[in-house]
Structures are given as structure tokens and as C-alpha cells.
C-alpha positions as CSV (number, residue, x, y, z in Angstrom):
1,M,84.4,7.0,21.5
2,S,85.7,4.0,19.5
3,N,87.5,6.5,17.1
4,F,89.4,8.2,19.9
5,R,90.4,5.0,21.5
6,R,91.8,3.4,18.0
7,T,93.3,7.0,17.7
8,A,94.9,7.0,21.0
9,L,96.5,3.4,21.0
10,A,98.0,4.3,17.5
11,S,99.6,7.4,19.0
12,V,100.8,5.5,22.0
13,I,102.6,3.1,19.7
14,N,103.9,5.7,17.3
15,I,105.3,7.5,20.4
16,A,107.1,4.1,21.4
17,L,108.4,3.8,17.7
18,L,109.6,7.4,17.1
19,G,111.3,7.7,20.7
20,A,109.5,10.1,22.4
21,T,111.3,11.6,25.5
22,D,109.1,9.9,28.1
23,V,108.3,6.5,26.2
24,Q,112.2,6.5,26.0
25,A,113.1,6.6,29.5
26,A,110.2,3.9,30.4
27,D,111.6,0.2,30.0
28,T,109.5,-2.3,27.9
29,E,107.4,-3.7,30.9
30,T,106.6,-0.1,32.1
31,L,105.3,0.8,28.6
32,E,103.1,-2.4,28.3
33,R,101.7,-1.8,31.7
34,R,100.7,1.8,30.7
35,I,99.1,0.8,27.7
36,R,97.0,-1.8,29.4
37,E,95.8,0.8,32.1
38,L,94.7,3.0,29.2
39,E,93.2,0.5,27.7
40,S,91.1,-0.6,30.5
41,R,90.2,3.2,31.1
42,L,88.8,3.5,27.5
43,T,87.1,0.3,27.6
44,K,85.2,1.5,30.9
45,M,84.7,4.9,29.2
46,D,83.0,2.9,25.9
47,Q,80.8,1.2,28.5
48,L,79.9,4.2,30.3
49,E,79.2,5.7,26.8
50,A,76.7,2.9,26.2
51,R,74.8,3.3,29.1
52,L,74.2,6.9,28.4
53,E,73.1,6.2,25.1
54,K,70.4,3.7,26.4
55,L,69.5,6.7,29.0
56,D,69.1,9.0,26.4
57,K,67.1,6.5,24.1
58,A,64.8,5.8,27.1
59,G,64.1,9.7,27.8
60,L,65.9,9.3,31.3
61,L,69.1,11.2,30.5
62,S,67.3,14.8,30.5
63,T,66.0,13.9,34.2
64,Q,69.5,13.5,35.4
65,P,71.3,16.2,37.2
66,K,73.7,18.2,35.2
67,A,76.6,17.2,37.0
68,L,75.6,13.4,36.3
69,A,75.2,14.4,32.8
70,A,78.4,16.0,32.6
71,A,80.3,13.1,34.4
72,P,81.5,11.2,31.1
73,A,82.9,14.3,29.9
74,A,85.0,15.1,33.1
75,S,86.1,11.5,32.9
76,T,87.6,12.0,29.4
77,Q,89.6,15.0,30.2
78,S,91.7,13.2,32.6
79,P,95.0,14.7,32.9
80,E,97.0,11.7,31.7
81,V,94.9,11.8,28.4
82,V,95.2,15.5,27.8
83,K,98.9,15.2,28.4
84,L,99.1,12.3,26.0
85,T,96.9,14.0,23.5
86,Q,99.2,17.0,23.3
87,K,102.0,14.9,22.8
88,V,100.5,13.2,19.9
89,N,99.7,16.2,18.3
90,T,103.3,17.5,18.6
91,L,104.6,14.6,17.2
92,E,102.1,14.4,14.4
93,R,103.3,18.1,13.5
94,K,106.9,17.1,13.6
95,L,106.1,14.1,11.3
96,E,104.5,16.6,8.8
97,V,107.5,18.9,9.0
98,Q,109.8,16.5,8.3
99,D,108.0,15.2,5.6
100,E,107.6,18.8,3.9
101,V,111.6,19.1,4.6
102,T,112.3,15.6,2.9
103,A,110.2,16.3,0.2
104,G,111.9,19.8,-0.5
105,T,115.2,18.2,-0.3
106,L,114.4,15.6,-2.9
107,Q,113.1,18.1,-5.3
108,K,116.5,19.9,-5.0
109,L,118.7,16.8,-5.5
110,P,120.5,16.7,-9.1
111,V,119.8,13.8,-11.4
112,F,122.9,11.5,-12.4
113,D,122.2,9.9,-15.8
114,V,124.9,7.2,-17.0
115,G,124.0,4.9,-20.0
116,E,124.1,5.1,-23.6
117,N,123.8,8.9,-23.7
118,G,126.9,9.3,-21.6
119,F,127.6,10.8,-18.3
120,R,125.3,13.5,-17.4
121,I,124.7,15.6,-14.0
122,T,121.2,17.8,-14.4
123,S,119.6,20.0,-11.8
124,A,116.4,19.1,-10.6
125,D,114.5,22.1,-12.3
126,K,116.6,21.0,-15.5
127,K,118.0,24.6,-16.1
128,H,121.8,23.4,-15.5
129,Q,123.7,20.4,-17.0
130,V,127.1,19.1,-17.0
131,R,128.3,16.2,-19.2
132,I,131.5,14.4,-19.1
133,R,132.6,13.2,-22.4
134,G,135.8,11.6,-23.5
135,A,137.6,10.3,-26.6
136,T,140.6,8.1,-27.3
137,Q,142.1,7.3,-30.6
138,V,145.2,5.0,-31.2
139,D,146.3,4.4,-34.7
140,G,148.5,2.3,-36.8
141,R,150.1,3.4,-40.2
142,F,152.0,1.1,-42.1
143,F,153.3,2.2,-45.7
144,L,153.8,-0.9,-48.3
145,D,156.2,0.8,-50.3
146,N,158.7,2.7,-47.8
147,D,162.2,2.2,-50.0
148,H,162.3,5.9,-50.6
149,G,162.5,7.1,-47.1
150,Y,159.3,9.2,-47.1
151,N,157.7,7.5,-44.4
152,V,158.0,5.7,-41.1
153,D,155.6,2.9,-39.9
154,S,154.4,3.7,-36.7
155,F,151.8,3.4,-33.7
156,S,150.7,6.8,-32.1
157,V,147.8,8.2,-29.9
158,K,146.0,10.6,-32.1
159,Q,143.6,11.7,-29.5
160,A,143.2,11.5,-25.9
161,R,140.5,13.9,-24.7
162,L,138.6,14.5,-21.7
163,W,136.0,17.5,-21.6
164,L,132.8,19.0,-20.3
165,E,130.0,20.3,-22.1
166,G,126.3,21.4,-21.0
167,Y,124.3,24.3,-20.2
168,V,123.6,26.7,-17.4
169,F,120.4,28.7,-16.9
170,K,118.8,26.4,-19.8
171,D,120.2,28.8,-22.4
172,I,124.2,29.5,-22.1
173,Y,125.8,26.3,-23.5
174,Y,129.7,25.7,-23.0
175,K,132.3,23.2,-23.9
176,I,135.9,23.0,-22.7
177,M,137.9,20.3,-24.4
178,P,141.6,19.9,-23.9
179,D,143.6,17.1,-26.0
180,F,146.3,15.5,-23.8
181,A,147.7,13.9,-27.0
182,A,148.2,16.9,-29.3
183,S,151.6,18.7,-29.4
184,G,151.7,22.5,-28.6
185,N,148.0,23.1,-28.9
186,I,146.1,21.1,-26.1
187,L,142.7,23.2,-26.0
188,P,141.1,22.5,-29.3
189,D,137.9,23.9,-27.9
190,A,136.6,26.4,-25.4
191,Y,133.5,28.3,-26.1
192,L,130.3,29.6,-25.0
193,D,127.0,29.8,-27.1
194,Y,124.0,31.9,-25.7
195,A,121.2,29.6,-27.7
196,Y,118.2,31.9,-26.4
197,D,116.5,31.4,-29.8
198,P,117.1,28.9,-32.5
199,A,116.9,31.9,-34.9
200,V,119.6,33.9,-33.3
201,S,122.4,32.6,-31.1
202,L,125.8,34.0,-30.2
203,L,129.0,31.8,-30.0
204,V,132.2,33.1,-28.6
205,G,135.6,31.4,-27.8
206,K,137.8,29.0,-29.8
207,F,135.7,26.6,-32.1
208,K,135.8,25.2,-35.7
209,P,135.2,27.9,-38.3
210,S,132.1,27.2,-40.4
211,I,133.9,26.6,-43.6
212,S,134.7,23.0,-44.5
213,L,131.4,20.6,-44.3
214,E,133.8,17.4,-43.6
215,R,135.9,19.5,-41.0
216,L,132.6,20.2,-39.3
217,Q,131.9,16.6,-38.4
218,G,132.5,15.5,-34.9
219,D,136.1,14.5,-34.5
220,S,135.1,11.0,-33.9
221,D,132.3,10.9,-36.5
222,G,134.3,10.7,-39.7
223,T,133.9,8.1,-42.3
224,F,137.6,7.6,-42.4
225,L,140.8,7.9,-40.4
226,E,141.2,11.3,-41.7
227,R,139.8,14.0,-43.8
228,A,140.3,14.7,-47.5
229,F,142.2,17.5,-49.2
230,P,139.6,20.4,-49.1
231,T,139.4,19.9,-45.3
232,Y,143.2,21.1,-45.3
233,L,142.5,24.3,-47.1
234,A,140.2,25.4,-44.1
235,S,141.2,26.5,-40.7
236,N,141.2,23.8,-38.2
237,R,140.3,26.3,-35.1
238,D,140.1,29.7,-34.6
239,V,139.2,32.5,-31.9
240,G,136.5,34.7,-32.4
241,I,132.3,35.5,-32.4
242,Q,129.7,33.9,-34.6
243,V,126.2,34.7,-34.9
244,H,124.1,31.6,-35.9
245,G,120.8,30.4,-36.2
246,A,118.4,28.1,-37.7
247,F,114.8,28.0,-39.3
248,A,112.4,25.6,-39.8
249,K,110.3,24.5,-42.8
250,P,107.0,26.5,-42.6
251,G,104.5,24.6,-40.4
252,Y,107.3,23.1,-38.3
253,T,109.3,24.2,-35.2
254,A,113.2,24.9,-35.3
255,E,115.3,22.8,-33.2
256,K,117.7,24.5,-30.7
257,V,121.4,23.0,-31.8
258,P,124.2,24.9,-29.8
259,G,127.8,24.9,-31.2
260,P,129.4,25.7,-34.5
261,I,127.5,23.1,-36.8
262,D,123.4,22.5,-37.4
263,S,122.8,19.3,-39.4
264,K,119.4,19.0,-38.4
265,N,117.4,21.9,-39.3
266,F,115.7,23.2,-42.6
267,F,118.0,26.4,-43.1
268,T,121.0,27.4,-41.1
269,Y,123.4,30.3,-41.3
270,Q,126.6,31.4,-39.6
271,L,128.5,34.5,-39.7
272,A,131.7,35.1,-37.8
273,V,134.5,37.5,-37.0
274,E,137.7,35.8,-36.0
275,N,141.3,36.3,-35.7
276,G,142.2,34.2,-38.9
277,S,144.3,31.1,-38.7
278,G,145.1,30.3,-42.3
279,D,144.7,27.1,-44.4
280,D,144.7,24.1,-41.7
281,G,145.7,26.6,-39.1
282,S,144.9,26.5,-35.3
283,P,145.8,29.2,-32.9
284,N,147.7,28.4,-29.6
285,N,146.0,27.8,-26.3
286,D,145.7,31.6,-25.7
287,G,144.1,32.2,-29.4
288,A,146.1,35.4,-29.7
289,A,146.2,37.3,-33.0
290,T,149.2,37.5,-35.2
291,Y,147.7,40.4,-37.6
292,N,145.2,43.5,-36.9
293,N,143.1,42.5,-39.5
294,K,140.2,40.1,-39.0
295,E,139.1,37.1,-41.0
296,F,135.1,37.2,-41.8
297,V,133.4,33.8,-42.4
298,G,130.2,33.0,-43.7
299,R,127.8,29.9,-44.2
300,V,124.5,28.9,-45.3
301,F,123.1,25.5,-45.4
302,T,119.6,23.8,-46.0
303,H,117.9,20.5,-46.1
304,P,115.4,21.4,-49.0
305,F,113.4,18.2,-49.1
306,Q,113.0,18.1,-45.2
307,H,109.8,16.6,-44.1
308,T,109.1,15.5,-47.4
309,S,109.9,12.3,-49.5
310,P,112.0,9.6,-47.0
311,W,114.7,9.2,-50.0
312,L,115.5,13.0,-49.9
313,E,115.0,13.7,-46.1
314,G,118.7,13.7,-45.8
315,F,119.9,15.9,-48.5
316,G,121.8,19.0,-47.8
317,I,123.3,21.7,-49.8
318,G,125.2,24.7,-48.8
319,L,128.0,27.3,-49.7
320,A,130.8,28.9,-47.2
321,G,133.3,31.4,-47.7
322,T,135.9,33.8,-45.9
323,S,137.8,36.7,-46.4
324,D,140.5,38.5,-44.7
325,E,144.0,40.2,-45.0
326,P,146.8,38.7,-42.8
327,S,150.2,40.3,-42.4
328,Q,153.3,38.1,-43.0
329,Q,151.4,35.1,-41.3
330,A,153.3,31.8,-41.4
331,L,151.9,28.8,-43.7
332,K,151.2,25.6,-42.8
333,N,152.7,22.7,-44.7
334,Q,150.4,20.3,-46.8
335,A,150.1,16.5,-45.9
336,T,148.5,13.6,-47.4
337,P,144.9,12.6,-46.1
338,I,145.7,9.1,-44.2
339,G,149.5,8.9,-44.4
340,R,149.8,12.5,-43.1
341,T,153.3,12.7,-44.8
342,T,154.2,16.1,-46.2
343,Y,154.4,16.7,-49.9
344,L,154.4,20.7,-49.7
345,N,156.8,22.3,-47.2
346,Y,157.0,25.9,-47.1
347,T,160.4,25.8,-45.7
348,N,161.8,23.9,-49.0
349,T,162.9,27.2,-50.7
350,Y,165.6,28.0,-53.3
351,K,169.2,28.1,-52.0
352,I,171.9,30.4,-52.5
353,A,175.4,29.4,-51.8
354,G,173.9,26.2,-50.1
355,V,171.7,28.2,-47.6
356,A,167.9,27.9,-47.9
357,Q,166.2,31.4,-47.8
358,A,163.3,32.5,-45.4
359,A,160.0,30.6,-45.8
360,P,157.3,32.7,-47.8
361,T,154.5,34.2,-45.9
362,S,150.8,35.0,-46.7
363,D,150.7,38.8,-46.8
364,G,147.8,40.4,-48.3
365,A,144.0,39.6,-49.4
366,R,142.9,36.0,-48.7
367,H,139.8,34.6,-49.7
368,R,138.1,31.0,-49.8
369,V,135.0,29.6,-51.3
370,Y,133.5,26.1,-50.5
371,P,130.2,24.9,-52.2
372,Q,129.3,21.5,-50.4
373,A,126.8,19.1,-50.0
374,Y,125.9,15.4,-48.6
375,W,122.9,13.0,-49.0
376,Y,122.1,10.5,-46.5
377,S,119.2,8.1,-47.0
378,G,118.8,4.7,-44.9
379,P,121.9,3.0,-45.0
380,F,123.5,5.0,-48.1
381,G,125.7,8.0,-47.5
382,L,127.5,10.6,-50.1
383,M,129.3,13.6,-49.5
384,G,131.1,16.2,-51.8
385,E,132.7,19.4,-51.4
386,Y,135.0,21.7,-53.4
387,A,137.6,24.3,-52.2
388,V,139.3,27.3,-53.9
389,S,141.8,29.1,-51.6
390,T,143.4,32.3,-52.9
391,Q,146.3,34.3,-51.1
392,H,149.1,36.6,-51.7
393,L,152.5,35.2,-50.7
394,T,155.8,37.1,-50.1
395,G,158.9,35.2,-50.6
396,R,162.2,35.0,-52.5
397,N,162.8,33.8,-55.8
398,Q,165.7,31.6,-57.4
399,A,167.8,34.8,-57.7
400,G,167.2,35.7,-54.0
401,R,165.0,38.6,-54.8
402,S,161.9,39.3,-53.0
403,I,158.6,38.9,-54.9
404,N,155.1,38.6,-54.4
405,V,153.0,36.0,-55.8
406,E,149.1,35.0,-55.9
407,Q,148.4,31.4,-54.7
408,N,145.2,30.0,-56.1
409,N,145.0,26.4,-54.5
410,K,142.1,23.9,-55.3
411,A,140.8,21.0,-53.7
412,W,137.8,18.4,-54.3
413,Q,136.5,15.3,-52.9
414,V,133.6,12.8,-53.3
415,F,133.0,9.8,-51.2
416,A,130.4,7.0,-50.7
417,S,129.3,5.0,-47.7
418,Y,127.2,2.1,-47.1
419,V,126.3,0.5,-43.6
420,L,125.9,-3.4,-44.6
421,T,124.1,-4.1,-41.1
422,G,120.9,-2.1,-41.9
423,E,121.5,1.0,-39.3
424,D,120.9,4.6,-40.8
425,N,123.8,6.2,-42.5
426,T,124.1,9.9,-41.0
427,F,126.2,12.8,-40.8
428,G,127.1,11.9,-37.4
429,S,128.3,8.5,-36.3
430,V,126.7,5.2,-36.9
431,K,124.3,3.6,-33.9
432,P,124.7,-0.2,-33.9
433,I,121.3,-2.0,-33.8
434,Q,122.9,-4.6,-31.8
435,N,126.1,-4.0,-29.7
436,F,129.0,-6.6,-30.4
437,D,128.3,-9.6,-28.3
438,P,129.8,-12.9,-29.7
439,L,128.3,-15.1,-27.4
440,K,124.9,-13.9,-28.2
441,G,125.4,-14.0,-31.8
442,T,125.5,-10.3,-32.3
443,W,128.6,-8.4,-34.0
444,G,127.7,-4.9,-34.3
445,A,127.5,-2.5,-37.2
446,W,129.7,-2.7,-40.5
447,Q,130.2,0.0,-42.7
448,L,132.1,0.3,-46.2
449,A,133.3,3.5,-48.0
450,A,135.2,4.6,-50.8
451,R,136.5,8.0,-51.6
452,W,138.4,10.0,-54.4
453,T,139.9,13.5,-53.6
454,E,142.6,15.7,-55.7
455,M,144.5,18.8,-54.7
456,S,146.1,21.3,-57.0
457,I,149.0,23.6,-56.0
458,D,149.2,26.7,-57.9
459,N,152.4,26.9,-60.1
460,N,153.0,30.5,-58.7
461,T,154.0,28.9,-55.5
462,F,156.8,27.3,-57.1
463,Q,158.5,30.9,-58.0
464,I,159.4,30.8,-54.1
465,I,159.5,27.1,-53.4
466,D,161.8,24.3,-55.1
467,P,159.7,22.2,-57.2
468,S,161.8,19.2,-56.5
469,Q,160.9,19.3,-52.9
470,A,157.0,19.7,-52.9
471,A,154.4,18.4,-55.2
472,N,152.0,20.6,-57.2
473,H,149.4,17.9,-57.7
474,A,148.1,15.1,-55.3
475,T,145.3,12.5,-56.4
476,A,144.3,9.8,-53.6
477,W,141.7,7.5,-53.5
478,T,140.9,5.3,-50.5
479,L,138.8,2.3,-49.3
480,G,137.7,2.0,-45.6
481,V,135.8,-0.6,-43.4
482,N,134.5,0.6,-40.1
483,W,133.3,-1.8,-37.6
484,Y,131.0,-0.3,-34.8
485,L,131.0,-2.4,-31.9
486,N,128.7,-0.3,-30.0
487,S,127.7,3.5,-29.7
488,Y,131.1,4.0,-28.2
489,A,133.6,1.8,-29.5
490,L,134.9,1.7,-33.0
491,I,137.6,0.1,-35.4
492,R,138.5,1.5,-38.6
493,A,140.7,0.2,-41.2
494,D,141.6,2.0,-44.6
495,Y,144.0,1.7,-47.5
496,E,144.9,4.8,-49.5
497,Q,147.0,5.2,-52.7
498,V,148.1,8.7,-53.6
499,S,150.1,9.6,-56.7
500,F,151.8,13.1,-57.5
501,D,152.9,15.3,-60.0
502,G,156.5,16.7,-59.2
503,G,158.1,17.0,-56.0
504,A,161.1,14.9,-56.9
505,G,164.3,15.1,-58.9
506,T,166.3,18.4,-59.2
507,I,165.3,22.1,-60.0
508,R,166.5,21.5,-63.7
509,K,164.8,18.1,-64.1
510,V,161.8,17.9,-61.5
511,T,160.5,14.2,-61.6
512,D,157.3,12.7,-59.9
513,R,157.5,11.8,-55.9
514,P,157.0,8.1,-55.8
515,T,153.3,6.9,-55.1
516,E,152.5,6.4,-51.3
517,Q,150.5,3.4,-50.3
518,V,149.5,3.0,-46.9
519,F,147.4,0.7,-44.6
520,A,146.0,2.5,-41.5
521,T,143.7,1.3,-38.6
522,R,142.1,3.0,-35.6
523,F,140.9,1.8,-32.4
524,Q,138.6,4.6,-31.0
525,L,136.5,4.9,-27.8
526,S,134.1,8.0,-27.7
527,F,131.6,8.7,-25.3
């Protein structure tokens, strides 16, 4: 009976706290009086129970009349106690239901994650995710010898991007990335990637073609402000469909890596059919094709020493190639890496009676080949690639006749980098061990880099282009310093010197274009 008493008292108190209808209607004094009355009755019932136990032990209880034996039971079933018990049971069930609903609601709430890994919203079942990302790059370029008038010192906003990426139903990945600093092409990336299994994934939309190794680096992850010459013989972006996949070394499991580049697995491949956007080309926002034939892109890449020697773990080597047949496609001019000064302008055609002829176009078979490799080990990094771009051009010669020429341009680069503060050097960005905080004596991460790169323009090009207005060879060497303040913020500083063959003088006496010397810096925030 004492258990019943405690339960009843606790229930009465719960009723008062939860605001049951009858208790809410009573004032505090009435409630206290009812509790005392109930407590008194329960005390008497406990006393009666004790007396009955004594009689039972004395063997007298069985001789009592049935009515007397039943008296305590009758007294415990008073209407007020029955009513109170019903209310307690009702309230307990309501609380159970409320707990179940609350628990179910909490299980369905999304998870908000804001930290070093970015800004993410993930569903409770982890099947859906939205990641909010952004990047801002503000550049300054200053030319040390600007007397020839080719260049202009300037500050510029290179990037102003805010994009969404993530996945739905666990396997369908997406990326939508506008760039508000771009002129005429404000949507660099917009794709879906059905990555159900690492071995076979399907990528559709607008993305980086899998050609140039350095181009495939994240736009905020490069070692220098701008990429080297081989990158500009590959397409910047294109629209199409790509099958890609990855395989692990025997005994290991492949990692799912959505998107156009995989730098993590033992062996990767990409096979694509795209509209074809030409050397350094990028389609407009709608990505519409400019000719009927399509471009075929293929690439294989491997880390042959993965899971073996720590020194060779980060060595990767691969080969990429393209093939298509454009029809009267416009050609994009070529510019120096850091200074971004045009040294090959396809509109600088021969003049007849002082009037320049129409610019040549790419019209016929076009092929590219890209052997490529990198090696990252501890703080050390090394990258190199070679590019050959062959295409048929249609234009007009010095006499004004329409002719076809085969252009065979070549470019190559090699660069090395070293992280002074001990962090690992990677194909992605460097992650500082300690963030920049001068009051605590920490200064982020520091990286030094040096590069040599060359571009050769086929001499056949100058049957339809004025050689005094376009260089046929460019050689650039670059020194760079990168200061990683934290995982998001970075300051770059590069010095580059570019020398040229041709590109100045007159048609009859072609001379070399003046050497370009440029110092450039970038303030970058990418999260």
C-alpha cells in the first residue's frame, strides 16, 4: 500500500505541474487541502492494512466475516481515488505520446555544420546534403618595363563565386557555380554526377574536360596565380556527358570521388562526348554547340605506388587525349600566364588595301595529346605536363587567297614547390598546422615555388597571321610565394619573366617582342 501512496502523491504533483484541467481550476490553497486529505486517508489505509496483517498472522482473519475482510478493498476503491487514478493514467499516456512525437521530430531534423569543413546542411538520415561554398580573388598586376605599351598596371576582381554542391538520395551529386566576376560567362560549372559505384559514374552538364592536369586542379588550389602554357591548349569548360570511374589497388577499397577529377584512387579513367570548345575555349551559359560533330575526350591516370613507400605514395602519371572535327569554329587568342598579355591574336591577319581580312577559323580534324605527371611527398611537390594541339585552319594569305593550313602547337611546363612550415604538399590546397594569429605567435603556412614553361606556335600559322603582330614562341619562368593564413584565406605573390620570338617589327623584318616582366599578387578567400 505504501507504493500506491507514493505513486498517488507523485501523480497529484504531476497533475499540478502539467496543468490538468481540474487542478488548474483550483487555487493553491484548495490544492494543498486536497493533498492533505488524500494523505490522511492513505495514512489510515496503511494503518488498517497493518492491523489486517497482524490479524492474519494471528490466524484470526479467516474467522472474520467476508464483509469485514472485504472492507479494506472497498475503502480503497473510493470514487475520488478511482477518478484520480484514471487522470494519472491519462496524463501518463499523453506524456508517452508526446515523448514519442518529440523523439520522432528530432530524428527528422537536419544537421547544420559550420566549421573548418565549410557550411553544410545534411538530412538526419544522411541521404541528402547541401554545401554552400564561395571564392573571392582580388588581383594586382604591375609590369616592371611598360614603355612599349603592351600592358597596363591594374587591380581586378578575378573571381566572385558563390555556389551550391552536395548530393541527393546519397548517390546523385550536383554542383551549380556562377561567377559574378566573369565577363560573358557567368556559369562556369553546372553538372550532375550519378556516382552509384566508384567503378562507374555518369557525369552530365557543364564541367572541366579531363585533359590538362593543371586545369583539373581546383580554381583556388593552384600553386601560382595563373596556370602555365599547356593549360591554354586545353578547353576551359565544355558541355557533354562523361563516364568515369576508379579502382583501388588489390586488397583495398576504392573511394567514391564525384566530379571531373579524381586524385585519390589507384587507377582512374574518364571517357566523354562533348560539344567541343577549342583551345582555352569555354561555351556560353547555355552551352549550345557551334557545329554538329562532337569531341571525344579520354583520360587515364594512376598512382602506381599507392599503399607502398611513403616517399612514392603521392606519385601519379597519366595520359589524356581528344579528337573532334569542328566546322568554322572561332579561335581564342593566347596570352602569357601571369601577365595575361595577348601575344597571339588571331584577328591580326594580313591587310589588303589597309583592311584586315577575316580571322581564320578551325575547320577540320583536331586532336590533342597530354602526357602528365606529378609527385607529392611531404612538403615537396613536383608537376609536369606536355601538350600537342593539332588542328586545320582556314584563312586568307598575304595575297588574299583562301587557304587551309595545319597548325601543330606545342607547350610544356615543369614546376616544383616546397612548404617551409612542414605541412604536406598536395594536389589540392595546403592546410596550415597553425592558423595565422600573431598575438599567439603563429603565422600560418608558407610555400615557395618555381616554374619553367614554353609555348611554340606552328610556323604554318603565319601564312594567315601577321608575324609582326604575333609571337611564334614564348618562354616564361616564374617564382612564387604563397602565404596560407588558414584553411580559407591565402595571399600569393608571383614574379614572372616572359621572352618572345617574333611578334614585333614589320612583315618584311620581323623582330622579337619585348620581354615581359610582371609582379602580381592575389588576396583569396575560398571556403
